Each structure stands twice: as C-alpha cells, then as structure tokens.
C-alpha positions as CSV (number, residue, x, y, z in Angstrom):
1,M,60.9,-13.5,-8.1
2,T,63.5,-15.7,-9.7
3,L,62.2,-18.4,-12.0
4,P,64.0,-20.9,-14.2
5,R,63.5,-20.8,-17.9
6,F,60.7,-23.2,-19.1
7,D,60.5,-24.8,-22.5
8,Q,56.8,-25.6,-22.1
9,P,53.9,-24.2,-20.0
10,P,54.7,-24.9,-16.3
11,A,52.1,-26.5,-14.1
12,V,51.4,-24.2,-11.1
13,V,50.4,-26.4,-8.2
14,L,48.7,-24.6,-5.3
15,G,49.7,-26.3,-2.1
16,L,52.5,-28.6,-1.1
17,G,50.6,-30.8,1.3
18,Q,49.7,-34.4,0.4
19,N,47.4,-33.3,-2.4
20,G,49.9,-31.0,-3.9
21,L,52.9,-33.4,-3.5
22,G,50.9,-36.1,-5.4
23,T,50.3,-33.6,-8.2
24,V,53.9,-32.4,-8.3
25,R,55.3,-35.9,-8.5
26,A,52.7,-37.1,-11.1
27,L,53.7,-34.2,-13.4
28,G,57.4,-33.9,-12.6
29,R,58.1,-37.5,-13.2
30,V,56.9,-37.3,-16.8
31,G,58.9,-34.2,-17.6
32,V,56.3,-31.4,-17.0
33,P,57.9,-28.4,-15.3
34,V,56.2,-27.6,-12.0
35,I,56.0,-24.6,-9.7
36,G,54.7,-25.3,-6.2
37,V,53.1,-22.5,-4.3
38,D,52.6,-22.4,-0.5
39,D,53.3,-20.3,2.6
40,D,54.9,-23.3,4.4
41,L,58.0,-24.3,2.6
42,E,59.2,-26.4,5.6
43,Q,56.5,-29.0,5.5
44,P,57.4,-32.5,4.2
45,G,55.8,-32.0,0.8
46,A,57.8,-28.9,0.2
47,K,61.0,-31.0,0.3
48,T,60.2,-32.6,-3.0
49,R,62.8,-32.3,-5.8
50,Y,60.2,-32.2,-8.5
51,C,59.2,-28.6,-8.4
52,H,60.5,-25.0,-8.1
53,K,59.0,-23.7,-4.8
54,L,57.4,-20.3,-4.4
55,Y,56.4,-18.7,-1.2
56,A,53.0,-17.0,-1.2
57,K,51.7,-14.9,1.7
58,D,48.1,-15.6,2.8
59,F,48.2,-19.0,1.1
60,T,46.8,-20.9,4.1
61,N,43.7,-18.6,4.5
62,G,43.3,-17.8,0.8
63,G,43.7,-14.1,1.5
64,P,44.2,-11.3,-1.0
65,A,48.0,-11.5,-0.8
66,L,47.7,-14.9,-2.5
67,L,45.9,-13.4,-5.5
68,E,48.6,-10.8,-5.7
69,S,51.4,-13.5,-5.6
70,L,49.6,-15.4,-8.4
71,L,49.2,-12.3,-10.6
72,E,52.9,-11.4,-10.1
73,L,53.9,-15.0,-11.0
74,G,51.6,-14.8,-14.1
75,R,53.2,-11.6,-15.2
76,D,56.7,-13.1,-14.8
77,L,55.7,-16.1,-16.9
78,E,54.2,-13.8,-19.5
79,R,57.5,-12.0,-19.9
80,M,59.1,-15.4,-20.6
81,G,56.4,-16.1,-23.2
82,Q,54.7,-18.7,-21.1
83,K,51.2,-19.2,-19.6
84,G,51.0,-21.6,-16.6
85,V,48.4,-24.3,-15.9
86,L,46.8,-23.7,-12.5
87,L,46.0,-26.7,-10.4
88,P,44.4,-26.0,-7.0
89,S,44.6,-28.6,-4.2
90,G,42.4,-27.2,-1.4
91,D,39.0,-25.5,-0.8
92,L,40.4,-22.1,0.0
93,N,42.6,-21.9,-3.1
94,I,39.9,-23.3,-5.4
95,Q,37.5,-20.7,-4.0
96,L,40.0,-17.9,-4.7
97,V,40.8,-19.2,-8.2
98,S,37.2,-19.7,-9.1
99,E,36.0,-16.3,-7.9
100,E,39.0,-14.4,-9.3
101,R,39.1,-16.3,-12.6
102,E,38.6,-13.2,-14.7
103,A,41.8,-11.7,-13.2
104,L,43.8,-14.9,-13.5
105,A,42.7,-16.1,-16.9
106,P,45.1,-13.8,-18.9
107,Y,48.1,-15.5,-17.2
108,F,46.9,-19.1,-16.5
109,H,45.1,-21.9,-18.2
110,L,42.2,-22.9,-16.0
111,S,40.0,-26.0,-15.9
112,L,37.0,-24.9,-13.9
113,P,33.2,-25.5,-13.7
114,S,31.0,-22.4,-13.7
115,K,31.2,-20.2,-10.5
116,E,27.8,-21.5,-9.5
117,V,28.9,-25.2,-9.7
118,A,32.2,-24.4,-7.9
119,R,30.2,-22.8,-5.1
120,L,28.1,-26.0,-4.8
121,F,31.2,-28.0,-3.8
122,L,32.3,-25.4,-1.3
123,D,28.8,-25.0,0.2
124,K,27.7,-28.4,1.5
125,K,24.3,-27.1,2.4
126,S,23.6,-26.1,-1.2
127,F,25.0,-29.4,-2.5
128,Y,22.9,-31.4,-0.2
129,K,19.7,-29.5,-1.1
130,L,20.4,-30.0,-4.8
131,A,21.1,-33.7,-4.2
132,I,17.8,-34.1,-2.5
133,E,16.0,-32.2,-5.3
134,R,17.7,-34.4,-7.9
135,G,17.2,-37.6,-6.1
136,F,20.8,-38.4,-5.7
137,P,21.5,-41.2,-3.1
138,L,21.9,-39.6,0.4
139,P,21.4,-40.6,4.0
140,R,18.3,-38.9,5.4
141,T,19.2,-35.3,6.0
142,W,17.7,-32.4,7.9
143,F,18.6,-28.7,7.9
144,T,18.2,-26.4,11.0
145,D,16.9,-22.9,10.5
146,G,16.1,-22.2,14.1
147,E,15.6,-23.9,17.5
148,H,11.9,-24.8,16.7
149,D,13.1,-27.5,14.2
150,I,14.8,-29.8,16.6
151,E,11.7,-31.3,18.2
152,Q,10.3,-32.4,14.9
153,I,13.6,-33.7,13.7
154,A,14.1,-35.7,16.9
155,R,10.8,-37.4,16.4
156,E,11.5,-38.3,12.8
157,I,15.2,-39.3,12.8
158,E,16.6,-42.7,13.4
159,C,19.5,-42.7,15.9
160,P,22.4,-42.8,16.1
161,C,22.7,-39.6,14.1
162,L,25.2,-36.9,13.2
163,I,25.0,-33.2,14.1
164,K,27.6,-31.0,12.5
165,P,28.1,-27.5,10.9
166,F,28.0,-27.0,7.2
167,Q,31.2,-24.9,7.4
168,P,32.8,-24.7,10.8
169,N,33.4,-21.1,11.7
170,A,36.1,-19.6,13.9
171,T,33.9,-19.8,17.0
172,W,33.3,-23.5,16.4
173,R,37.0,-24.3,16.1
174,E,37.8,-22.3,19.2
175,T,35.0,-24.1,21.2
176,F,35.1,-27.7,20.0
177,D,37.9,-30.1,19.2
178,T,35.9,-32.0,16.7
179,R,34.0,-31.3,13.5
180,L,30.9,-33.4,14.4
181,F,29.0,-35.1,17.2
182,L,27.1,-38.4,17.3
183,A,23.8,-38.7,19.2
184,D,22.6,-42.2,20.3
185,S,19.0,-41.1,21.2
186,P,16.5,-38.3,20.4
187,E,17.1,-37.0,23.9
188,M,20.8,-36.8,23.4
189,L,20.3,-35.1,20.1
190,K,18.2,-32.4,21.7
191,E,20.7,-31.9,24.5
192,L,23.5,-31.6,22.0
193,Y,21.6,-29.2,19.9
194,G,21.0,-26.9,22.9
195,L,24.8,-26.8,23.5
196,I,25.9,-26.5,19.9
197,Y,23.3,-24.1,18.4
198,P,24.5,-21.0,20.4
199,V,28.0,-21.6,18.9
200,H,26.9,-22.3,15.3
201,Q,23.4,-22.0,13.9
202,D,23.8,-23.4,10.4
203,L,23.8,-27.1,11.2
204,I,23.1,-30.4,9.4
205,I,21.5,-33.4,11.1
206,Q,22.0,-36.6,9.3
207,E,21.3,-40.3,10.0
208,Y,24.5,-42.2,10.7
209,M,25.2,-45.1,8.4
210,P,26.7,-48.0,10.3
211,G,29.6,-49.7,8.7
212,D,33.4,-49.8,9.2
213,D,36.0,-47.6,7.4
214,S,36.3,-50.0,4.4
215,Q,32.6,-49.2,3.5
216,V,33.7,-45.7,2.5
217,K,34.4,-45.7,-1.3
218,W,35.2,-43.1,-4.0
219,G,34.6,-42.4,-7.6
220,V,37.2,-40.1,-9.2
221,T,36.9,-38.6,-12.7
222,Y,38.0,-35.8,-15.0
223,L,35.3,-34.3,-17.3
224,D,36.2,-32.3,-20.4
225,A,34.4,-29.2,-21.6
226,K,31.6,-31.3,-23.0
227,H,31.2,-33.0,-19.6
228,E,32.5,-36.3,-21.0
229,P,34.8,-38.4,-18.8
230,L,38.4,-38.6,-19.9
231,A,39.2,-40.9,-17.0
232,V,37.3,-42.8,-14.2
233,W,38.8,-44.5,-11.2
234,T,37.3,-46.1,-8.1
235,G,38.7,-47.2,-4.7
236,R,38.0,-47.4,-1.0
237,K,39.3,-46.4,2.4
238,L,40.7,-49.1,4.7
239,R,41.5,-46.8,7.6
240,M,41.0,-43.2,8.4
241,Y,41.9,-40.5,11.0
242,P,39.9,-39.9,13.0
243,R,38.4,-43.4,12.7
244,G,35.0,-43.4,11.2
245,F,34.8,-39.7,10.3
246,G,38.2,-38.5,8.9
247,T,40.5,-38.5,5.9
248,A,42.0,-41.7,4.6
249,T,45.2,-43.1,6.1
250,L,45.2,-46.4,4.3
251,A,43.3,-46.8,1.0
252,E,43.1,-49.2,-1.9
253,S,42.2,-49.2,-5.6
254,V,39.1,-51.4,-6.2
255,R,36.9,-51.6,-9.2
256,E,33.3,-50.5,-8.4
257,P,31.2,-50.4,-11.6
258,W,28.2,-48.8,-10.0
259,I,30.3,-46.0,-8.5
260,A,32.2,-45.4,-11.7
261,E,28.8,-44.9,-13.5
262,S,27.3,-42.9,-10.7
263,V,30.1,-40.3,-10.3
264,V,30.0,-39.5,-14.0
265,Q,26.2,-39.2,-14.1
266,I,26.0,-37.0,-11.0
267,L,28.9,-34.6,-11.9
268,S,27.7,-34.3,-15.5
269,A,24.1,-33.7,-14.3
270,I,25.2,-30.7,-12.2
271,G,27.3,-29.3,-15.1
272,H,30.7,-30.0,-13.6
273,R,33.9,-29.7,-15.7
274,G,37.4,-30.9,-14.7
275,Y,38.6,-32.9,-11.7
276,G,35.8,-34.3,-9.6
277,V,35.4,-36.8,-6.7
278,I,32.3,-38.2,-4.9
279,E,32.7,-40.2,-1.7
280,Y,30.1,-42.8,-0.9
281,K,29.4,-45.0,2.1
282,Q,27.7,-48.4,1.9
283,D,24.8,-48.3,4.5
284,R,24.9,-51.6,6.3
285,R,21.2,-51.3,7.0
286,D,20.0,-51.6,3.4
287,G,23.3,-52.3,1.5
288,K,22.9,-49.1,-0.6
289,L,25.8,-46.7,-1.4
290,K,25.0,-43.1,-0.4
291,I,26.9,-39.8,-0.9
292,T,28.9,-38.5,2.0
293,E,30.9,-35.8,0.2
294,A,31.6,-34.2,-3.2
295,T,34.7,-32.4,-4.3
296,G,35.3,-30.6,-7.6
297,G,37.9,-28.3,-9.3
298,R,40.8,-29.4,-7.1
299,T,42.8,-32.5,-6.3
300,W,41.8,-34.9,-3.5
301,F,43.7,-36.2,-0.5
302,P,45.1,-39.7,-1.6
303,H,45.0,-39.0,-5.4
304,S,48.5,-40.2,-5.8
305,L,46.9,-43.7,-5.5
306,V,45.1,-43.0,-8.7
307,T,48.4,-42.3,-10.4
308,R,50.1,-45.4,-9.0
309,S,47.1,-47.5,-10.2
310,G,47.8,-46.4,-13.8
311,I,45.7,-43.2,-14.4
312,N,47.7,-40.0,-14.3
313,L,44.9,-37.5,-13.6
314,P,47.1,-34.4,-13.2
315,L,48.7,-35.1,-16.6
316,I,45.2,-35.6,-18.1
317,W,44.2,-32.2,-16.6
318,Y,47.4,-30.6,-17.9
319,R,47.0,-31.9,-21.4
320,D,43.2,-31.2,-21.6
321,V,43.5,-27.6,-20.6
322,L,46.3,-27.0,-23.2
323,G,44.2,-28.6,-25.9
324,L,46.6,-31.6,-26.3
325,P,45.3,-35.0,-27.3
326,V,44.1,-37.1,-24.3
327,E,43.3,-40.8,-24.5
328,K,40.3,-41.8,-22.4
329,Q,41.4,-44.0,-19.5
330,T,39.1,-46.3,-17.4
331,R,41.4,-49.3,-16.8
332,F,43.6,-49.4,-13.7
333,E,45.4,-51.9,-11.5
334,E,43.3,-53.1,-8.5
335,G,44.7,-53.9,-5.1
336,I,47.3,-51.0,-4.9
337,K,47.4,-49.6,-1.4
338,W,48.1,-46.0,-0.4
339,I,49.6,-45.3,3.0
340,H,49.9,-42.0,4.8
341,E,52.9,-42.8,7.0
342,E,52.2,-40.2,9.8
343,R,48.4,-40.4,10.0
344,D,48.1,-44.2,9.7
345,L,50.5,-44.7,12.6
346,K,48.4,-42.2,14.6
347,T,45.0,-43.8,13.9
348,V,46.3,-47.4,14.6
349,Q,47.9,-46.3,17.9
350,L,44.9,-44.2,19.1
351,Y,42.0,-46.4,17.9
352,F,42.6,-49.7,16.3
353,L,45.1,-51.2,18.8
354,P,43.4,-50.0,22.0
355,E,40.0,-51.1,20.7
356,K,41.5,-54.5,19.8
357,R,40.4,-54.3,16.2
358,L,44.0,-55.0,15.2
359,T,46.9,-56.8,16.8
360,R,50.4,-55.7,16.0
361,W,50.7,-58.6,13.6
362,T,47.5,-57.9,11.7
363,W,48.4,-54.3,11.5
364,L,51.7,-55.2,9.7
365,Q,49.7,-57.7,7.5
366,S,47.4,-54.9,6.4
367,Y,50.3,-53.4,4.4
368,R,50.8,-56.5,2.3
369,G,50.8,-56.1,-1.5
370,K,51.8,-53.4,-3.9
371,R,52.0,-50.0,-2.1
372,T,52.5,-46.3,-2.6
373,Y,52.9,-43.7,0.0
374,A,52.0,-40.1,0.9
375,Y,55.6,-39.2,1.4
376,S,58.0,-42.1,0.8
377,A,59.6,-42.5,-2.7
378,W,63.0,-43.8,-3.7
379,D,63.3,-41.1,-6.3
380,D,62.2,-38.3,-4.0
381,P,63.3,-38.9,-0.4
382,G,63.1,-35.4,0.9
383,P,59.4,-35.5,2.0
384,I,59.7,-38.8,4.0
385,L,63.0,-37.7,5.7
386,S,61.2,-34.5,6.8
387,S,58.2,-36.5,7.9
388,L,60.3,-38.9,10.0
389,G,61.8,-35.9,11.7
390,R,58.3,-34.8,12.7
391,I,57.4,-38.3,13.9
392,V,60.5,-38.5,16.1
393,E,59.7,-35.1,17.5
394,A,56.1,-36.1,18.2
395,G,57.3,-39.2,19.9
396,V,59.6,-37.3,22.2
397,N,56.7,-34.9,23.0
398,R,54.4,-37.8,23.7
399,V,56.8,-39.3,26.2
400,K,57.1,-35.9,27.9
401,R,53.3,-35.7,28.2
402,R,53.1,-39.2,29.6
403,L,55.4,-38.2,32.3
404,K,53.2,-35.3,33.2
405,S,49.8,-37.1,32.9
406,K,48.5,-40.6,33.3
407,D,45.5,-39.9,31.1
408,T,47.1,-38.1,28.1
409,E,44.1,-38.2,25.9
410,R,41.8,-36.6,28.5
411,A,44.5,-34.0,29.1
412,R,44.6,-33.3,25.4
413,V,40.8,-32.8,25.2
414,E,40.7,-30.7,28.3
415,R,43.6,-28.6,27.1
416,N,42.0,-27.9,23.7
417,R,38.5,-27.2,24.8
418,P,37.4,-24.3,27.0
419,K,35.7,-25.3,30.2
420,K,32.2,-24.2,29.0
421,A,32.4,-26.9,26.3
422,M,33.5,-29.7,28.6
423,Q,30.1,-30.9,29.6
424,E,30.1,-34.6,29.7
425,V,27.5,-35.0,26.9
426,L,29.9,-33.3,24.4
427,L,32.8,-35.5,25.3
428,A,30.6,-38.7,25.3
429,A,29.2,-37.7,21.8
430,D,32.6,-36.9,20.2
431,P,33.4,-39.9,18.0
432,T,36.9,-38.7,17.3
433,V,38.2,-39.3,20.8
434,G,39.4,-42.7,22.0
435,H,37.1,-45.5,23.1
436,G,37.7,-44.9,26.8
437,L,36.2,-41.4,26.7
438,R,33.2,-41.6,24.4
439,R,29.8,-43.1,25.2
440,V,28.4,-43.5,21.6
441,T,29.6,-46.6,19.8
442,V,31.4,-46.1,16.4
443,D,31.4,-49.3,14.3
C-alpha cells in the first residue's frame, strides 16, 4: 500500500461512518495525521479531506482479512519508523482489536480495557447481570433461559415492556425488520414470546420506561490507566430514529452533574480504561435515571458534539496513549446542538409530523442556536455533498414507490418481512413502524 510520510505517529481510525468521521475531523483539524480504514470508500464520511483512506476487506463484518490489512499497515508504518494509534469506532472492530491485541500491539498504540471488560460492553447480557449484582440503576430486567420462564415473568412484570435479543443473530435479522418489540399486556408478552423464541432463544425482557426522546441522556468520559477521568461530558437526545428506540438524530450538550459522577463511578468500578459512554433514561414513573446502554473502547455515534462543545476526546485519547501531557477537562459549552442531516429528516417525516408532535414551523425552530452536524462542515464539504446526493436519490425512489403503492410503509414492512413473521401481533408490537400501523403507544 502507498502511504504518505508522517512526521508523527498517525491516528488509524477504524470506520468512516459518522463515528469515524467525527474522530477524523477532531484530529485532522489540530494537525494530527490520520489514516481512515473501511471497506466502503464511497460513503459520505469517506469523502472527508482530513485523512488518507485505506480500503480493508472484511471491515464491515470484522473478518480475518481486516486483521491482515491492519498488520500489513502496521508493518508499513514500522518501516517508516512510526507506530500508529488505533481508534476503533464500532463493535465489530473493537472486538477484533481487543481479541487480537497481542498481534496488533507491536505495530499500534492501544488504549483498551482488559479483554474481560471489553467483552462486557459487547455482551449486553453479561453487562446487565453485572449491573444487577453491583446495584447499578437499571429498569427491572428478566433473562429467558427457556420457555418455562415466561409465565412467571408475565405475572411479575409491569407493562408495557420490551422483549428483544441480546445480540440479534442472522436469523433474527432475516425474520424481523426491528430490533425489539413492545408488549402492552402480559397476554401480548406471552404471545410475542411464542412467536419470537423459536427464532432467537437468548432474550431480554425489560420494563419499558415511559418518557419522550429528550429523557435519554449520556455521560461520556475518558479514563486513564489508573481509571481516573481525563474528561467528562454530558448531554441528551432530542430526537432519534427510530423514534423512542434508536440512535440520536438531534442531540444537545447539557450539564448533568449526577450523570457526570455516575458514569465515572460505574466505569471505574468495572475496571474500564479509555473511552466510555453510558446512556441513561429518566423514568417518568419515579423520576430516576436508569442505564439503557454502555459502550467502551470505541467512539460513539454523535461524539463530534463533544468536540464542538469544547472537549476533544479523540485528541485526549491520542495524547494519553502516547504518554503526552493531558490537561483534565470537565468544562464544556451547553446548548450546542448536533444534527444528523439524513436521519433527522427521516424521523421527522416518518414519526413527528404524522403524529402531530411537530409542525413544520416547530421543526425548523428546533434547530435554533449553535449547531454542529454529522456531515456538514465549511472546511470539509465532501461528506455533505455526498449525503445530499443520497437524499436526492432516496427522494426520487420514494416518489416511485408512491406511484406503485398508496400505503408505502405497509409495503416496506411486508416487503422486508417473510410472510411467517407478518402476524398482526408482531406488526402491532413493532414500535419502529409509523403510528398508523402499530397498536402499542410509544410516548
């Protein structure tokens, strides 16, 4: 492979999606040389001018060819007298980096927790069990080991409740067009379980916490080798896709002292080291914040919001792993909004406008104030230009679908799900479809 000459250790960013693009820009703008690794060099994030791009086979599925590509890159850097700083951006590549750390360590600087802790973040079942043992704040949670459990769970649980796999397998993805279902009664829970269990046996059943998207909040930190925080940031979602259960499309920096303290305490207690995020939701029933998800060892979806707020976490990561001085940062600017141009347009059009939660005027008003974007940047226009091309293409395709079907959303669901999974109970319990198709209320 052909690489430019580097006068300092390059950052090697794994993935050029939104996570990776945020990392590339955060480092490239302050003069750190960056190599971006992916197997899709046509996606919007790959159009950034702030990194040298490198194609890696098997990147999307974290296969063995990715490891070979990284080792080849490492040997090339070694011949230049350099050792890269490896920054993963997704679960599959952090899994590969963690499990193959012994092979990668001669060529790359790594900031990782132990393998056992890294596996906790990748195995939600193990994390939830540990959280219950340690008394971390969680919604009430049940694990299914066999069909005999469901009767007892249905008697104990408060509905509505969620039923979902710990890790969706290929059969789940082929059968269902959603990552979870929502039951509004014990009877519906048992009916759903009977349909889902033959597809995926390792399930989690969890009480649903009522509350809108803005009740989902984050604590983000970076812990050094002594498990001390070098930075702490907090914020919240304002909208997400799918609504109620997806990734952020509009987010905001907000100071949350309890979350700032909690994220450091919890990640330190489990022995984490490096970049870490805990997502919480405020339960409207009791006002308490409870953990919904934890991520460690890799960057997180809208983390460019943290950079725009005044804390450059990728740079802290880079400097820490190289043993350079790092000044602790906990102060940041509040009220900065992050917008994912493609996804926010989609969630507003699919959920918020049809459900009359927004008018077109209040939608535009929601963008007021200081902003940063997933793709748009005056100094780096390539990603947004590529994204706009995709939006135009999607709009044309949508018009074509409307001409073919009066009910485009039902057509989408029916097209993507095999007939055996189209029982009405599954469609009614899918909280990711539009209001006109589901039965269970999402608030």
